[in-house]
N, C-alpha and C positions, 0 to 999 in steps of 0.2 A: 633423649634422654627418654626409656621407656615410661608409659603413664602406668602411675602405681592405683591399684585398687581399694578401697574399702575391704579388709577382711576380718576374720573373729579371731586371729593372732592375738593373745594375752585377754580378749574382752570374754571367751568364753570362760566358765568355769567346770572341772572335770568332777564327773559325779562323785569322786569319792571325798570332795571338799564340801560338797552340798552337805548340809546337817550338823557339821563339826561346831562344838561350842567354842563363842569368841571369847576373847581375855577380858574380864571388866575392866571397868575404868580403874578400880583401885588397884587390880593386879598389875595394868600397865602402868600405872604413877609409882608403885612401890617398885615395878623393874628399874626405870629409868633412875628412880632414886638410890637405888643401890647397885647401881652401875656407874651412877655420877661418884659415890662412894668407893667404889674400886677403883675408880681413876685417878682419885687423888694423889695416892703416894706415888706411882710411878710417873704422873706428870710433874710432879716436884722434882722426883730423884733426876729426869730428864733436863729442867731449869737449871737444877743445883750441878750437875754435871756441865752444863752450859757455861754457867758463869765460871765453874771452876776453871777449865780448860782455857776460857778468854781471858781470866786476870793472868793466867801462869804464862800465855802467851805474848802478853801485851806488858805485865806488870811483875814482873820474876820478882823483885824485891818485896812487892805489895802483898804477892801473893805468899811468899815465906812468913812475912809479918803475921796477914791474918792467919796462917796455920800455928804461929807460934802461939799467938794471944790465946785462939780456940783450942788449943791443944788438952788445957788443963793440966800440963805438966807444970813445974814449979820452975821459974827461971828467975836468975839474977838481975840486980838492975840494969847493968849493962844490956844484957838482951832486950831484955822488954823496953828500954829506952830505944837500943837502933830499931825494934820491930815499929815503935810507933812512931818514927823518923822516917819510915818507908811509907809507912802505911799514911801519913799526913796528907801529900799530896795528892793521894786518891780520892781522901774526902772528900777535899777541895773541889776537883774533878764529877765527884757525885754529887755535889750542894748535899753533903748530907743533913739531915734534921738536927740539931742540937749541935752542930759545930760551933767551939766559943771563936765569934770574930776574930780575937787575939792569934787564935791559931790561926787561921784564915790568911790573915795578916800578913804573920810571921812565915807561912810558905812562899805568898806572892814576892817576898822581900829575899827569899832565898835562906831564911833562919830558921832550916829545919830542925835544929837541936832547942831551940824554944818553943816549936809548933809541938814536938814531943812532950817537952815538958809540962804544954799547957793542957795537950790531952791525958797525962800521966792521970791528972785529979778528974778524968770523964771515965765513964763505964761505957765500953761497944755495947751495942746490941744490934743483932745481925736481923733484917726483916726483908722477906720476898710476900712483895704484896701482886696479887692478881688483878683485882679490883681497883678502882680510884680511891678508895674509903681510906682515911689518913685517922689512925687511932694516937691517942694523944702520948707525948712524949716524956716519960718521966722525969724531974729536976735531975740534973746531973749526967744524963746519957746523951748518948752520940749515936743515932741512927745509922746502919750500913746499908742503904738498901741495894739488896743483890740482884734485886730486878733489872737495873740499870745497866749491870755487866756484861748481861746476857743480851748475846746480837740479836737481830730483829730477825732475823731467819730461824735461829733457834729458838726465841720464845714463839714463833708461831706455829714450829713445831712440837713444841712442847703442850701447848693450848689446843693446836688442834691435829698432830699428826698423830700425836699419840692416843686421844679417842677416835680416830680415824682409821688406825688399824686394828683398834681394839674391835670395832663395832664392824668394821668390815671383814676382818679375818673372822671372828667367830659365827656371825651371822652368816655366810657362805659356805663355812667348813664345818659348823656344828647345826644351824638353824636355828640357834639364839645366843646370847648372848652371857654371862654366868650370873647377871642380873635376872633376867629373862628366867633363866632355869630356878632360882632360886624362888621365883617368883610364881610357876608353876605354866610359863607361857612358851610359846615360841611362835618362829616368824613361818611362814607357807604362802607359797604362790598359788596362784588362784588356778593356773593351768598343772598344779603338781609337781612341775619342773623343781629342780635346785638352784638356787639364787648363783649367779656366778660372781666370780671376784669384782665385776667392773658393775654389775646390777647391786651388788651390796653395798658400794663404796658412793653409787647412785642414792639409792637407799638413804645412806648417812649424809651426805651432801642435802636431803632433804629436811633435816631434822633443824637445819638453817631457817625455813622460814616460817618457824613458830616465833622464834624472839625478833625475827625481821617484822612479824607481824602483831607484836607485842601480845602473844601466847592466844591470839583468837581462833587459830586453827586447832586448838585443844579440844575444842567445843565438839567437834567432829566426832571423838569418842561417845559422844551421846544423842549425835543427831543423824549421824551416817550410819543406814542399814548396814552396814558391814565393820563398822567403827575404822574406818580407814582415815588416818592421817595423812598429812601431803606427801611425807615420805611414804607410804603406804602405797599412796594412787598412783606414783613415781615410777615405781617396778611392780606393780599390782599384786601387790603383796596384802596378806590380812592376818592378824594376830590371834592364834588360837589358844584355846587351853589344852597343856601337854597333856596326853593320856596318862592314867594312873601306870603305875608298875603292872599289876594285874591283867589290866585289861590289855597291855602290851603282851602280854606271852599266850601265845594261843593255846586252844585247849586240843589235845590230842585225842584222837580218837581212840578208844578202848578196844585193844587188840581182840581178834579173834580168836575163839577157841582154837585149837588143832584139829583138823579133821581127822577121826579116826579111821582107816582103812576096814578095820574090821565090822564098822559100823553097816557096812554095804554088804 
């Protein structure tokens, strides 16, 4: 194998990058907060879709029961009883908080009609928890933990896959996420080249350094000369202020007056 030598690749800064104003700490923090808020809806949507498809494939009667109870349409007593009868075994498997012991015992003994009668006196409450916190449960409520219906792979896709696609694609193709654009900043490589998809994904994975080190790397926004965080140093990028629209438009020189041949 040939011996490699130290080169200035990625270590040099092209002249057009020198002097560009760096994004302030407040703008960078605002950008990540905005991106986090924008990612809530697609992340929840993926999680709910995965839970719905998983329940439909593994327990179709329980799926139909949940859909009937949550549809908001008026249902007769017989239909509601059938929905609760189908849902009772699922609540036992999920160890649903607030599930009456009498209903759990009836399910274990195969008395699903009696379990449905007990559940008829309770209100169902859907819950999708991302953190480990547990809010208090109101009396007479049974909480259906939707997160337990999501397969592990789909849960990882919702929590990490959606943000990975968001940051990777937008940073590579547009040079900034929506949050960064709203905050007036963009990502630039020190050598002036565009970030590839692989490099953009590497930059996203660099975000994991921050929680892994209990947030300590965030201090680099103030102490690093170029305000580079670990994910910036991974792919040799900086976050700079986006130029104003007026500055983006090149000033065209005034057209020269036509030459009059008669003047010669």
